[in-house]
C-alpha positions as CSV (number, residue, x, y, z in Angstrom):
1,X,-2.5,-16.0,4.0
2,X,-2.9,-13.6,1.2
3,X,-2.3,-16.1,-1.6
4,X,-3.9,-14.2,-4.3
5,X,-2.4,-10.8,-3.4
6,X,1.1,-12.3,-3.2
7,X,0.7,-14.0,-6.5
8,X,1.1,-17.6,-5.7
9,X,-2.2,-19.1,-7.1
10,X,-5.7,-18.0,-7.3
11,X,-8.2,-20.6,-8.7
12,X,-6.7,-21.8,-11.9
13,X,-4.8,-18.7,-13.0
14,X,-1.2,-18.7,-11.8
15,X,0.9,-15.5,-11.4
16,X,2.6,-15.8,-14.8
17,X,-0.7,-16.5,-16.5
18,X,-2.3,-13.5,-14.9
19,X,0.6,-11.3,-16.1
20,X,0.3,-12.8,-19.6
21,X,-3.4,-11.9,-19.6
22,X,-2.6,-8.4,-18.4
23,X,-0.4,-7.9,-21.4
24,X,-3.1,-9.2,-23.7
25,X,-5.5,-6.6,-22.2
26,X,-2.9,-3.9,-22.7
27,X,-2.8,-4.9,-26.3
28,X,-6.5,-4.4,-26.6
29,X,-8.2,-7.7,-25.9
30,X,-11.5,-6.7,-24.2
31,X,-12.6,-10.3,-23.6
32,X,-9.5,-11.1,-21.5
33,X,-10.2,-7.9,-19.5
34,X,-13.7,-9.2,-18.7
35,X,-12.2,-12.6,-17.7
36,X,-9.6,-11.0,-15.4
37,X,-12.1,-8.7,-13.7
38,X,-14.5,-11.6,-13.2
39,X,-12.0,-14.1,-12.0
40,X,-10.3,-11.8,-9.5
41,X,-13.4,-10.4,-8.0
42,X,-12.8,-12.4,-4.7
43,X,-9.3,-11.0,-4.7
44,X,-10.5,-7.4,-4.9
45,X,-13.1,-8.0,-2.2
46,X,-10.6,-9.6,0.1
47,X,-8.1,-6.8,-0.4
48,X,-10.8,-4.1,0.3
49,X,-11.9,-6.1,3.3
50,X,-8.4,-6.0,4.8
51,X,-8.4,-2.2,4.6
52,X,-12.0,-1.8,5.9
53,X,-11.7,-4.5,8.6
54,X,-15.1,-5.8,7.6
55,X,-16.7,-8.1,4.9
56,X,-17.1,-6.5,1.5
57,X,-19.6,-7.6,-1.1
58,X,-20.8,-6.5,-4.6
59,X,-23.1,-3.9,-3.1
60,X,-20.5,-1.9,-1.2
61,X,-19.0,1.3,-2.6
62,X,-15.6,0.0,-1.5
63,X,-16.0,-2.9,-3.9
64,X,-16.6,-0.5,-6.8
65,X,-13.5,1.4,-5.8
66,X,-11.5,-1.9,-5.6
67,X,-12.8,-2.9,-9.0
68,X,-11.8,0.4,-10.6
69,X,-8.4,0.2,-8.9
70,X,-7.8,-3.4,-10.2
71,X,-8.7,-2.1,-13.7
72,X,-6.3,0.7,-13.2
73,X,-3.6,-1.7,-12.1
74,X,-4.1,-3.8,-15.3
75,X,-3.5,-0.8,-17.5
76,X,-0.6,0.6,-15.5
77,X,1.3,-2.6,-14.8
78,X,4.8,-2.6,-16.2
79,X,6.8,-5.8,-16.1
80,X,10.1,-3.8,-16.0
81,X,9.1,-1.8,-12.9
82,X,6.8,-4.0,-10.8
83,X,7.7,-7.1,-8.8
84,X,4.5,-9.0,-10.0
85,X,1.1,-8.0,-11.2
86,X,-0.9,-9.3,-8.2
87,X,1.5,-7.5,-5.7
88,X,1.1,-4.3,-7.7
89,X,-2.7,-4.7,-8.0
90,X,-2.9,-5.4,-4.2
91,X,-1.0,-2.1,-3.6
92,X,-3.1,0.0,-6.0
93,X,-6.4,-1.3,-4.5
94,X,-5.3,-0.6,-0.9
95,X,-4.3,3.0,-1.9
96,X,-7.5,3.7,-3.7
97,X,-9.7,2.3,-0.9
98,X,-7.8,4.2,1.7
99,X,-8.2,7.4,-0.3
100,X,-11.9,6.7,-0.7
101,X,-12.4,6.2,3.1
102,X,-10.5,9.4,3.8
103,X,-12.5,11.4,1.3
104,X,-15.8,10.2,2.7
105,X,-14.6,11.0,6.2
106,X,-13.6,14.5,5.2
107,X,-16.9,15.0,3.4
108,X,-18.8,14.0,6.6
109,X,-16.7,16.4,8.7
110,X,-17.3,19.2,6.2
111,X,-21.1,18.7,6.2
112,X,-21.1,18.7,10.0
113,X,-19.0,21.8,10.3
114,X,-20.9,23.9,7.8
115,X,-24.6,23.3,8.7
116,X,-27.0,26.3,7.9
117,X,-26.7,29.1,10.4
118,X,-27.1,32.8,10.8
119,X,-24.4,35.1,9.4
120,X,-22.9,35.6,12.8
121,X,-23.0,31.9,13.7
122,X,-21.6,31.1,10.3
123,X,-18.7,33.5,10.9
124,X,-18.0,32.0,14.3
125,X,-18.3,28.5,12.9
126,X,-15.7,29.2,10.2
127,X,-13.3,30.8,12.8
128,X,-13.8,27.8,15.0
129,X,-13.1,25.5,12.1
130,X,-9.9,27.3,11.2
131,X,-8.8,27.1,14.8
132,X,-9.5,23.4,14.9
133,X,-7.4,22.9,11.7
134,X,-4.5,24.8,13.2
135,X,-4.7,22.8,16.4
136,X,-5.0,19.6,14.4
137,X,-1.9,20.5,12.4
138,X,0.1,21.1,15.6
139,X,-1.0,17.8,16.9
140,X,-0.1,16.1,13.6
141,X,3.4,17.6,13.7
142,X,3.8,16.3,17.3
143,X,2.6,12.9,16.3
144,X,5.0,12.8,13.3
145,X,7.9,13.6,15.7
146,X,6.9,10.8,18.0
147,X,6.6,8.4,15.1
148,X,10.0,9.3,13.8
149,X,11.6,8.7,17.2
150,X,9.7,5.4,17.5
151,X,10.8,4.3,14.0
152,X,14.4,5.1,14.8
153,X,14.2,2.8,17.8
154,X,12.8,0.0,15.7
155,X,15.6,0.5,13.1
156,X,18.2,0.4,15.8
157,X,17.0,-3.1,16.8
158,X,18.1,-4.2,13.3
159,X,21.4,-2.3,13.3
160,X,19.8,0.3,11.0
161,X,19.5,4.1,11.2
162,X,18.1,7.0,9.2
163,X,21.6,8.0,8.2
164,X,22.2,4.6,6.8
165,X,18.9,4.5,4.9
166,X,19.9,7.7,3.1
167,X,23.0,5.9,1.9
168,X,21.4,2.6,0.9
169,X,18.1,4.0,-0.6
170,X,17.9,3.0,-4.3
171,X,18.8,6.0,-6.4
172,X,16.3,5.3,-9.2
173,X,12.5,5.5,-8.5
174,X,11.8,2.2,-10.3
175,X,14.3,0.3,-8.1
176,X,12.9,2.0,-5.0
177,X,9.3,1.1,-5.9
178,X,10.3,-2.5,-6.5
179,X,12.1,-2.6,-3.2
180,X,9.1,-1.3,-1.4
181,X,6.8,-3.8,-3.1
182,X,9.2,-6.6,-1.9
183,X,9.0,-5.1,1.6
184,X,5.2,-5.2,1.3
185,X,5.4,-8.9,0.3
186,X,7.5,-9.6,3.5
187,X,5.2,-7.5,5.7
188,X,2.0,-9.3,4.5
189,X,3.3,-12.8,4.5
190,X,3.2,-14.3,8.0
191,X,6.1,-16.7,7.5
192,X,8.4,-14.0,6.0
193,X,7.4,-11.5,8.7
194,X,8.2,-13.9,11.5
195,X,11.5,-14.9,9.8
196,X,12.5,-11.3,9.7
197,X,11.5,-10.6,13.3
198,X,13.2,-13.8,14.6
199,X,16.4,-13.8,12.6
200,X,16.8,-10.0,11.8
201,X,17.3,-10.8,8.1
202,X,15.3,-11.5,4.9
203,X,14.2,-14.9,3.7
204,X,15.9,-14.1,0.4
205,X,15.7,-17.6,-1.1
206,X,11.9,-17.7,-0.7
207,X,11.4,-14.1,-1.8
208,X,13.4,-14.8,-5.0
209,X,10.8,-17.3,-6.1
210,X,8.0,-14.7,-6.3
211,X,9.6,-11.6,-7.7
212,X,11.1,-10.6,-11.0
213,X,14.4,-9.4,-9.7
214,X,17.6,-11.2,-9.2
215,X,19.0,-12.4,-5.8
216,X,21.8,-10.0,-6.3
217,X,19.4,-7.1,-6.6
218,X,17.6,-8.2,-3.4
219,X,20.9,-8.5,-1.6
220,X,22.0,-5.0,-2.7
221,X,18.8,-3.4,-1.4
222,X,18.5,-5.7,1.6
223,X,18.8,-3.0,4.3
224,X,16.3,-0.7,2.6
225,X,13.8,-3.6,2.1
226,X,14.1,-4.5,5.8
227,X,13.5,-0.9,6.9
228,X,10.5,-0.5,4.6
229,X,9.0,-3.9,5.8
230,X,9.4,-2.8,9.4
231,X,7.6,0.4,8.7
232,X,4.7,-1.4,6.9
233,X,4.5,-3.8,9.8
234,X,4.2,-1.0,12.3
235,X,1.4,1.3,13.4
236,X,3.3,4.5,12.4
237,X,0.5,5.9,10.3
238,X,2.0,9.3,9.4
239,X,5.2,7.7,8.2
240,X,3.1,5.1,6.2
241,X,1.4,8.0,4.4
242,X,4.8,9.3,3.4
243,X,5.7,5.9,2.1
244,X,2.5,5.9,0.1
245,X,3.6,9.1,-1.5
246,X,6.8,7.5,-2.6
247,X,4.8,5.0,-4.7
248,X,2.6,7.6,-6.5
């Protein structure tokens, strides 16, 4: 289970201690920054490995991305907005590694599409490339439509709907981000995920132990959290990209 990313314990530093250290770094303590980056190196590698589906070590570019992302999370963490530092850091690392993989993939495609050629061949190549982009866009739109229909089916199994989500979605961005972070906690914790699938409700008592919001707040955003957790547990990649945009 993702003990570190969920903020239970990692080595000798507990969640509250990690957040205290983050505040010290934000106040300018460079030695504490060094200690945090060193201690949580395994956490960064494990998070990057989960995205890449392979082992990550110090020599991989993805580890450098994860290290930079963790440092970013340290400086951007806000106790008033984020559920916990480790949950926030886990999310930032995942986003940055995914962005890196996509950028590398696009660069490979660009290099392949625009190899040296004669003027005529180059013109035809650009035209073919433009046609491919148009075709891909059409396919993506179709895929999005299919994912929306599938997501609606999933929501219906939990007595939810798009119309209801519009009504229960938190109005303020801070509250929405916190709710999505709690949803990620549920989606990435085997016990919580199974509880949700079996009982069609959140294990609120357990969640409350690991986030910095009240039980009342969790209850108020319960339907939205469930909907976001179901999305993160799914293979609806286009809709997940949209969710990522809500966190930027």
